[in-house]
Chimera marker file (.cmm) of the C-alpha trace (Angstrom):
<marker_set name="trace">
<marker id="1" x="-7.042" y="31.335" z="-36.433" r="1" g="1" b="0" radius="0.5"/>
<marker id="2" x="-4.785" y="33.716" z="-38.650" r="1" g="1" b="0" radius="0.5"/>
<marker id="3" x="-2.417" y="32.640" z="-41.341" r="1" g="1" b="0" radius="0.5"/>
<marker id="4" x="1.043" y="31.545" z="-39.644" r="1" g="1" b="0" radius="0.5"/>
<marker id="5" x="4.047" y="33.180" z="-41.097" r="1" g="1" b="0" radius="0.5"/>
<marker id="6" x="6.408" y="30.325" z="-40.466" r="1" g="1" b="0" radius="0.5"/>
<marker id="7" x="5.650" y="26.638" z="-40.655" r="1" g="1" b="0" radius="0.5"/>
<marker id="8" x="7.291" y="23.541" z="-39.189" r="1" g="1" b="0" radius="0.5"/>
<marker id="9" x="8.171" y="20.498" z="-41.650" r="1" g="1" b="0" radius="0.5"/>
<marker id="10" x="5.098" y="18.846" z="-41.163" r="1" g="1" b="0" radius="0.5"/>
<marker id="11" x="3.252" y="21.893" z="-42.070" r="1" g="1" b="0" radius="0.5"/>
<marker id="12" x="5.279" y="23.262" z="-45.116" r="1" g="1" b="0" radius="0.5"/>
<marker id="13" x="4.926" y="19.647" z="-46.407" r="1" g="1" b="0" radius="0.5"/>
<marker id="14" x="1.250" y="19.879" z="-46.336" r="1" g="1" b="0" radius="0.5"/>
<marker id="15" x="1.046" y="23.439" z="-47.579" r="1" g="1" b="0" radius="0.5"/>
<marker id="16" x="2.848" y="21.850" z="-50.398" r="1" g="1" b="0" radius="0.5"/>
<marker id="17" x="0.951" y="18.934" z="-50.883" r="1" g="1" b="0" radius="0.5"/>
<marker id="18" x="3.615" y="16.589" z="-50.307" r="1" g="1" b="0" radius="0.5"/>
<marker id="19" x="4.804" y="13.675" z="-47.742" r="1" g="1" b="0" radius="0.5"/>
<marker id="20" x="7.210" y="15.112" z="-44.927" r="1" g="1" b="0" radius="0.5"/>
<marker id="21" x="9.952" y="12.801" z="-46.274" r="1" g="1" b="0" radius="0.5"/>
<marker id="22" x="9.369" y="14.103" z="-49.993" r="1" g="1" b="0" radius="0.5"/>
<marker id="23" x="9.628" y="17.396" z="-48.717" r="1" g="1" b="0" radius="0.5"/>
<marker id="24" x="13.083" y="16.581" z="-46.683" r="1" g="1" b="0" radius="0.5"/>
<marker id="25" x="14.432" y="14.683" z="-49.554" r="1" g="1" b="0" radius="0.5"/>
<marker id="26" x="13.618" y="16.472" z="-52.504" r="1" g="1" b="0" radius="0.5"/>
<marker id="27" x="12.279" y="20.252" z="-51.804" r="1" g="1" b="0" radius="0.5"/>
<marker id="28" x="13.885" y="21.200" z="-48.460" r="1" g="1" b="0" radius="0.5"/>
<marker id="29" x="17.354" y="22.193" z="-50.192" r="1" g="1" b="0" radius="0.5"/>
<marker id="30" x="15.551" y="24.643" z="-52.647" r="1" g="1" b="0" radius="0.5"/>
<marker id="31" x="14.009" y="26.689" z="-49.907" r="1" g="1" b="0" radius="0.5"/>
<marker id="32" x="15.063" y="29.261" z="-47.321" r="1" g="1" b="0" radius="0.5"/>
<marker id="33" x="15.215" y="28.287" z="-43.718" r="1" g="1" b="0" radius="0.5"/>
<marker id="34" x="14.371" y="30.072" z="-40.706" r="1" g="1" b="0" radius="0.5"/>
<marker id="35" x="16.390" y="28.347" z="-37.523" r="1" g="1" b="0" radius="0.5"/>
<marker id="36" x="14.212" y="29.463" z="-34.603" r="1" g="1" b="0" radius="0.5"/>
<marker id="37" x="16.210" y="27.709" z="-32.030" r="1" g="1" b="0" radius="0.5"/>
<marker id="38" x="17.013" y="29.572" z="-28.544" r="1" g="1" b="0" radius="0.5"/>
<marker id="39" x="20.658" y="30.365" z="-28.585" r="1" g="1" b="0" radius="0.5"/>
<marker id="40" x="21.447" y="27.801" z="-25.864" r="1" g="1" b="0" radius="0.5"/>
<marker id="41" x="19.409" y="24.896" z="-27.786" r="1" g="1" b="0" radius="0.5"/>
<marker id="42" x="21.440" y="21.865" z="-28.912" r="1" g="1" b="0" radius="0.5"/>
<marker id="43" x="18.777" y="20.926" z="-31.488" r="1" g="1" b="0" radius="0.5"/>
<marker id="44" x="17.960" y="23.209" z="-34.801" r="1" g="1" b="0" radius="0.5"/>
<marker id="45" x="14.294" y="24.338" z="-34.848" r="1" g="1" b="0" radius="0.5"/>
<marker id="46" x="13.794" y="24.907" z="-38.730" r="1" g="1" b="0" radius="0.5"/>
<marker id="47" x="10.917" y="26.833" z="-40.065" r="1" g="1" b="0" radius="0.5"/>
<marker id="48" x="9.992" y="28.108" z="-43.661" r="1" g="1" b="0" radius="0.5"/>
<marker id="49" x="8.310" y="31.167" z="-44.380" r="1" g="1" b="0" radius="0.5"/>
<marker id="50" x="4.882" y="31.020" z="-45.912" r="1" g="1" b="0" radius="0.5"/>
<marker id="51" x="6.123" y="33.702" z="-48.370" r="1" g="1" b="0" radius="0.5"/>
<marker id="52" x="8.974" y="31.596" z="-49.312" r="1" g="1" b="0" radius="0.5"/>
<marker id="53" x="6.924" y="28.449" z="-49.943" r="1" g="1" b="0" radius="0.5"/>
<marker id="54" x="4.543" y="30.489" z="-52.155" r="1" g="1" b="0" radius="0.5"/>
<marker id="55" x="7.438" y="31.975" z="-54.110" r="1" g="1" b="0" radius="0.5"/>
<marker id="56" x="8.707" y="28.130" z="-54.540" r="1" g="1" b="0" radius="0.5"/>
<marker id="57" x="4.974" y="27.467" z="-55.886" r="1" g="1" b="0" radius="0.5"/>
<marker id="58" x="4.795" y="30.446" z="-58.135" r="1" g="1" b="0" radius="0.5"/>
<marker id="59" x="8.081" y="29.535" z="-59.796" r="1" g="1" b="0" radius="0.5"/>
<marker id="60" x="7.160" y="26.324" z="-60.789" r="1" g="1" b="0" radius="0.5"/>
<marker id="61" x="3.587" y="27.083" z="-62.093" r="1" g="1" b="0" radius="0.5"/>
<marker id="62" x="3.591" y="26.464" z="-65.804" r="1" g="1" b="0" radius="0.5"/>
<marker id="63" x="1.741" y="28.854" z="-68.266" r="1" g="1" b="0" radius="0.5"/>
<marker id="64" x="-1.096" y="27.322" z="-70.229" r="1" g="1" b="0" radius="0.5"/>
<marker id="65" x="-0.222" y="27.589" z="-73.868" r="1" g="1" b="0" radius="0.5"/>
<marker id="66" x="-2.617" y="28.912" z="-76.112" r="1" g="1" b="0" radius="0.5"/>
<marker id="67" x="-3.653" y="25.988" z="-78.728" r="1" g="1" b="0" radius="0.5"/>
<link id1="1" id2="2" r="1" g="1" b="0" radius="0.2"/>
<link id1="2" id2="3" r="1" g="1" b="0" radius="0.2"/>
<link id1="3" id2="4" r="1" g="1" b="0" radius="0.2"/>
<link id1="4" id2="5" r="1" g="1" b="0" radius="0.2"/>
<link id1="5" id2="6" r="1" g="1" b="0" radius="0.2"/>
<link id1="6" id2="7" r="1" g="1" b="0" radius="0.2"/>
<link id1="7" id2="8" r="1" g="1" b="0" radius="0.2"/>
<link id1="8" id2="9" r="1" g="1" b="0" radius="0.2"/>
<link id1="9" id2="10" r="1" g="1" b="0" radius="0.2"/>
<link id1="10" id2="11" r="1" g="1" b="0" radius="0.2"/>
<link id1="11" id2="12" r="1" g="1" b="0" radius="0.2"/>
<link id1="12" id2="13" r="1" g="1" b="0" radius="0.2"/>
<link id1="13" id2="14" r="1" g="1" b="0" radius="0.2"/>
<link id1="14" id2="15" r="1" g="1" b="0" radius="0.2"/>
<link id1="15" id2="16" r="1" g="1" b="0" radius="0.2"/>
<link id1="16" id2="17" r="1" g="1" b="0" radius="0.2"/>
<link id1="17" id2="18" r="1" g="1" b="0" radius="0.2"/>
<link id1="18" id2="19" r="1" g="1" b="0" radius="0.2"/>
<link id1="19" id2="20" r="1" g="1" b="0" radius="0.2"/>
<link id1="20" id2="21" r="1" g="1" b="0" radius="0.2"/>
<link id1="21" id2="22" r="1" g="1" b="0" radius="0.2"/>
<link id1="22" id2="23" r="1" g="1" b="0" radius="0.2"/>
<link id1="23" id2="24" r="1" g="1" b="0" radius="0.2"/>
<link id1="24" id2="25" r="1" g="1" b="0" radius="0.2"/>
<link id1="25" id2="26" r="1" g="1" b="0" radius="0.2"/>
<link id1="26" id2="27" r="1" g="1" b="0" radius="0.2"/>
<link id1="27" id2="28" r="1" g="1" b="0" radius="0.2"/>
<link id1="28" id2="29" r="1" g="1" b="0" radius="0.2"/>
<link id1="29" id2="30" r="1" g="1" b="0" radius="0.2"/>
<link id1="30" id2="31" r="1" g="1" b="0" radius="0.2"/>
<link id1="31" id2="32" r="1" g="1" b="0" radius="0.2"/>
<link id1="32" id2="33" r="1" g="1" b="0" radius="0.2"/>
<link id1="33" id2="34" r="1" g="1" b="0" radius="0.2"/>
<link id1="34" id2="35" r="1" g="1" b="0" radius="0.2"/>
<link id1="35" id2="36" r="1" g="1" b="0" radius="0.2"/>
<link id1="36" id2="37" r="1" g="1" b="0" radius="0.2"/>
<link id1="37" id2="38" r="1" g="1" b="0" radius="0.2"/>
<link id1="38" id2="39" r="1" g="1" b="0" radius="0.2"/>
<link id1="39" id2="40" r="1" g="1" b="0" radius="0.2"/>
<link id1="40" id2="41" r="1" g="1" b="0" radius="0.2"/>
<link id1="41" id2="42" r="1" g="1" b="0" radius="0.2"/>
<link id1="42" id2="43" r="1" g="1" b="0" radius="0.2"/>
<link id1="43" id2="44" r="1" g="1" b="0" radius="0.2"/>
<link id1="44" id2="45" r="1" g="1" b="0" radius="0.2"/>
<link id1="45" id2="46" r="1" g="1" b="0" radius="0.2"/>
<link id1="46" id2="47" r="1" g="1" b="0" radius="0.2"/>
<link id1="47" id2="48" r="1" g="1" b="0" radius="0.2"/>
<link id1="48" id2="49" r="1" g="1" b="0" radius="0.2"/>
<link id1="49" id2="50" r="1" g="1" b="0" radius="0.2"/>
<link id1="50" id2="51" r="1" g="1" b="0" radius="0.2"/>
<link id1="51" id2="52" r="1" g="1" b="0" radius="0.2"/>
<link id1="52" id2="53" r="1" g="1" b="0" radius="0.2"/>
<link id1="53" id2="54" r="1" g="1" b="0" radius="0.2"/>
<link id1="54" id2="55" r="1" g="1" b="0" radius="0.2"/>
<link id1="55" id2="56" r="1" g="1" b="0" radius="0.2"/>
<link id1="56" id2="57" r="1" g="1" b="0" radius="0.2"/>
<link id1="57" id2="58" r="1" g="1" b="0" radius="0.2"/>
<link id1="58" id2="59" r="1" g="1" b="0" radius="0.2"/>
<link id1="59" id2="60" r="1" g="1" b="0" radius="0.2"/>
<link id1="60" id2="61" r="1" g="1" b="0" radius="0.2"/>
<link id1="61" id2="62" r="1" g="1" b="0" radius="0.2"/>
<link id1="62" id2="63" r="1" g="1" b="0" radius="0.2"/>
<link id1="63" id2="64" r="1" g="1" b="0" radius="0.2"/>
<link id1="64" id2="65" r="1" g="1" b="0" radius="0.2"/>
<link id1="65" id2="66" r="1" g="1" b="0" radius="0.2"/>
<link id1="66" id2="67" r="1" g="1" b="0" radius="0.2"/>
</marker_set>
């Protein structure tokens, strides 16, 4: 199986190593969302790009301090 370009809520939370509720409550607002719903659909179908999740991780990575 190839790496998916987009993740649903569960997959995005798993990728970041957090629960779905933590992702939804605390991280979702910091990440761009791709709405994959059909034009005639009533419910949104949010997806998160792997590249955006990787960027989110990279921006929060702390450099090791030299001692």
